[in-house]
ZAMARGU-4260 file (C-alpha; in steps of 0.2 Angstrom, whole numbers, plus 5000, padded with zeros to 4 digits):
<rodrens>
0) 5173/5107/5170 | 5159/5099/5158 | 5146/5111/5154 | 5135/5098/5144 | 5116/5098/5150
5) 5101/5093/5143 | 5090/5105/5132 | 5076/5105/5146 | 5088/5109/5160 | 5098/5122/5151
10) 5084/5132/5146 | 5077/5128/5164 | 5092/5135/5173 | 5096/5150/5161 | 5082/5157/5153
15) 5071/5166/5165 | 5055/5178/5162 | 5059/5196/5158 | 5076/5192/5151 | 5084/5201/5139
20) 5086/5189/5127 | 5096/5187/5111 | 5098/5173/5097 | 5113/5170/5087 | 5111/5167/5067
25) 5103/5176/5054 | 5084/5174/5047 | 5086/5157/5038 | 5105/5153/5044 | 5111/5143/5060
30) 5095/5148/5072 | 5093/5140/5089 | 5076/5133/5085 | 5078/5118/5096 | 5078/5131/5111
35) 5064/5143/5104 | 5053/5125/5105 | 5059/5122/5122 | 5055/5142/5128 | 5037/5139/5123
40) 5034/5121/5130 | 5042/5129/5148 | 5032/5145/5146 | 5045/5158/5150 | 5038/5175/5145
45) 5039/5194/5144 | 5057/5194/5135 | 5065/5210/5131 | 5070/5203/5113 | 5086/5209/5104
50) 5089/5204/5086 | 5099/5206/5071 | 5091/5201/5055 | 5077/5189/5062 | 5066/5175/5056
55) 5054/5161/5062 | 5063/5160/5078 | 5058/5177/5084 | 5041/5174/5075 | 5034/5160/5084
60) 5037/5170/5101 | 5029/5183/5096 | 5014/5172/5090 | 5014/5164/5106 | 5015/5181/5116
65) 5030/5178/5125 | 5039/5194/5119 | 5035/5211/5129 | 5047/5222/5117 | 5056/5219/5103
70) 5071/5229/5096 | 5076/5223/5079 | 5079/5230/5060 | 5071/5216/5049 | 5062/5199/5052
75) 5058/5187/5039 | 5059/5170/5033 | 5070/5175/5017 | 5063/5169/5002 | 5047/5161/5008
80) 5040/5178/5019 | 5045/5194/5016 | 5040/5200/5033 | 5034/5186/5046 | 5016/5186/5048
85) 5014/5183/5066 | 5026/5199/5071 | 5017/5208/5056 | 4999/5204/5063 | 5005/5209/5081
90) 5012/5225/5075 | 4999/5231/5062 | 4983/5223/5068 | 4984/5216/5087 | 4995/5230/5093
95) 5001/5219/5106 | 5020/5221/5103 | 5031/5235/5109 | 5042/5239/5094 | 5059/5249/5092
100) 5065/5249/5072 | 5084/5252/5070 | 5093/5251/5055 | 5102/5234/5052 | 5119/5241/5054
105) 5116/5251/5069 | 5108/5235/5078 | 5125/5226/5074 | 5135/5239/5081 | 5124/5240/5096
110) 5127/5222/5100 | 5145/5224/5095 | 5146/5239/5107 | 5137/5227/5121 | 5152/5216/5120
115) 5164/5229/5124 | 5154/5237/5139 | 5150/5253/5132 | 5135/5263/5138 | 5131/5270/5123
120) 5137/5272/5106 | 5139/5288/5094 | 5133/5284/5075 | 5132/5294/5060 | 5119/5281/5053
125) 5100/5285/5052 | 5103/5304/5050 | 5090/5311/5038 | 5079/5295/5040 | 5062/5293/5049
130) 5071/5281/5061 | 5080/5296/5068 | 5062/5304/5073 | 5050/5290/5074 | 5050/5281/5091
135) 5040/5264/5092 | 5040/5264/5113 | 5038/5282/5119 | 5048/5288/5135 | 5032/5286/5146
140) 5032/5267/5141 | 5050/5266/5142 | 5049/5272/5160 | 5038/5257/5167 | 5049/5243/5158
145) 5065/5244/5168 | 5076/5235/5158 | 5073/5246/5142 | 5083/5262/5139 | 5077/5277/5144
150) 5077/5284/5125 | 5077/5276/5109 | 5092/5288/5105 | 5097/5305/5107 | 5108/5319/5097
155) 5122/5326/5104 | 5137/5337/5101 | 5152/5329/5094 | 5164/5332/5108 | 5179/5333/5095
160) 5171/5344/5082 | 5163/5360/5086 | 5146/5362/5078 | 5145/5345/5072 | 5132/5331/5080
165) 5131/5312/5081 | 5117/5301/5085 | 5120/5292/5101 | 5111/5275/5103 | 5109/5265/5119
170) 5119/5248/5122 | 5110/5232/5126 | 5112/5224/5143 | 5111/5207/5138 | 5104/5192/5150
175) 5104/5177/5140 | 5112/5174/5123 | 5108/5157/5114 | 5118/5150/5099 | 5118/5136/5086
180) 5135/5131/5081 | 5143/5116/5072 | 5155/5110/5086 | 5158/5112/5104 | 5170/5105/5117
185) 5161/5098/5134 | 5169/5115/5142 | 5161/5127/5129 | 5175/5132/5117 | 5164/5133/5101
190) 5169/5132/5083 | 5158/5141/5069 | 5160/5138/5051 | 5154/5151/5038 | 5148/5167/5043
195) 5148/5171/5062 | 5136/5186/5061 | 5134/5195/5078 | 5137/5177/5088 | 5153/5181/5095
200) 5148/5198/5101 | 5132/5191/5109 | 5142/5178/5118 | 5154/5190/5125 | 5139/5202/5130
205) 5126/5192/5140 | 5128/5186/5157 | 5121/5169/5153 | 5126/5159/5136 | 5117/5142/5130
210) 5126/5134/5114 | 5116/5122/5104 | 5130/5111/5096 | 5127/5099/5082 | 5142/5090/5088
215) 5150/5090/5106 | 5169/5084/5103 | 5185/5083/5115 | 5196/5096/5119 | 5209/5089/5109
220) 5199/5088/5094 | 5192/5107/5094 | 5210/5112/5095 | 5215/5105/5079 | 5208/5122/5070
225) 5209/5135/5081 | 5205/5147/5068 | 5187/5141/5068 | 5187/5142/5086 | 5176/5158/5089
230) 5169/5158/5106 | 5180/5155/5121 | 5174/5143/5135 | 5173/5155/5148 | 5160/5164/5139
235) 5148/5148/5138 | 5136/5141/5153 | 5128/5127/5146 | 5133/5115/5130 | 5118/5107/5123
240) 5120/5092/5110 | 5104/5094/5098 | 5109/5087/5081 | 5097/5097/5068 | 5095/5108/5081
245) 5094/5124/5069 | 5080/5115/5058 | 5074/5121/5050 | 5086/5134/5046 | 5102/5129/5037
250) 5120/5125/5047 | 5134/5128/5036 | 5143/5111/5032 | 5132/5102/5039 | 5114/5103/5031
255) 5104/5115/5022 | 5087/5122/5027 | 5071/5114/5026 | 5060/5123/5009 | 5045/5111/5014
260) 5046/5117/5032 | 5047/5136/5027 | 5032/5135/5014 | 5022/5126/5030 | 5026/5139/5041
265) 5022/5152/5030 | 5005/5145/5027 | 4999/5141/5045 | 5005/5159/5051 | 4991/5166/5040
270) 4979/5164/5055 | 4978/5162/5072 | 4969/5148/5072 | 4982/5139/5060 | 4997/5145/5070
275) 4989/5138/5086 | 4988/5121/5077 | 5005/5121/5071 | 5013/5127/5089 | 5001/5111/5097
280) 5006/5098/5084 | 5025/5103/5082 | 5030/5109/5098 | 5018/5106/5113 | 5014/5088/5107
285) 5032/5084/5105 | 5040/5081/5123 | 5057/5087/5117 | 5070/5088/5103 | 5071/5069/5100
290) 5051/5069/5096 | 5054/5082/5084 | 5067/5074/5074 | 5056/5058/5075 | 5041/5068/5069
295) 5051/5075/5054 | 5059/5057/5051 | 5076/5051/5045 | 5072/5052/5026 | 5067/5070/5027
300) 5083/5076/5037 | 5095/5065/5027 | 5089/5075/5012 | 5094/5090/5021 | 5112/5085/5021
305) 5124/5094/5012 | 5136/5088/5000 | 5156/5089/5004 | 5164/5102/4995 | 5148/5110/4989
310) 5140/5115/5005 | 5122/5113/4999 | 5110/5099/4999 | 5112/5094/4981 | 5094/5084/4980
315) 5087/5101/4985 | 5096/5111/4971 | 5091/5096/4960 | 5072/5098/4964 | 5072/5117/4962
320) 5068/5120/4980
</rodrens>
């Protein structure tokens, strides 16, 4: 059965206000920006965000006031912004974002544990660091948000070694995952080239999964190289065809990240006023993803195409971008 639908319809059907939400990708790699823009257009809000190393995708939603709580380890557009500015402003100045901070390795293990259906995960990581003792979201506040676990963590005895403790961390219960991939079949089998990051785990863990695909291919075509087929069709609810749907991040073997866009984003996120103008111009006033591509223009996106066998956009390398 075909699961192909428009971006508008996929977001409208499978993304609800208050969802526990997770995106695939890694900082400036394979991030589902087309879906982020559409969420902003449609108005869903009050998300509980779970993320490994994040980037401008989450920063935009935070800047637009759509995230109630953010469980994270790191958020930056690597090489352009050390810490994303809307996130930093929300935490340091506005104090309007509930934030819980874990180490990167623990976040990734938590998402893997979610794919296994575990209730909690024992780890030895974070021991001896402030991450064990400092909570960003208090137990009292957690009681008011049903989708948050009651505690950040708890030190418990190791049942297999007397006198030894481990740190038990909660496991996310994800409502929706959105993932950018290179290829998907109409039934939802997905081919990921390059690093998979935590994407397979969240595809298995989430109740609802939207895939943003650069190409939609036949079942016969997707089966020609099964070694790349990382996400099975039974995990996927919607397949969206959105060329350059990860822009401005890179999509391995297809296009590089857009340095000019990231530099612009770094600049416009310094103030509320400039950020609001950016969102208005690049998201609200743009009807859909096709309109976004038209605004970017063919010469610009063509410049981002990678050289086969090189995996980078040679023009960007030549220009030192």
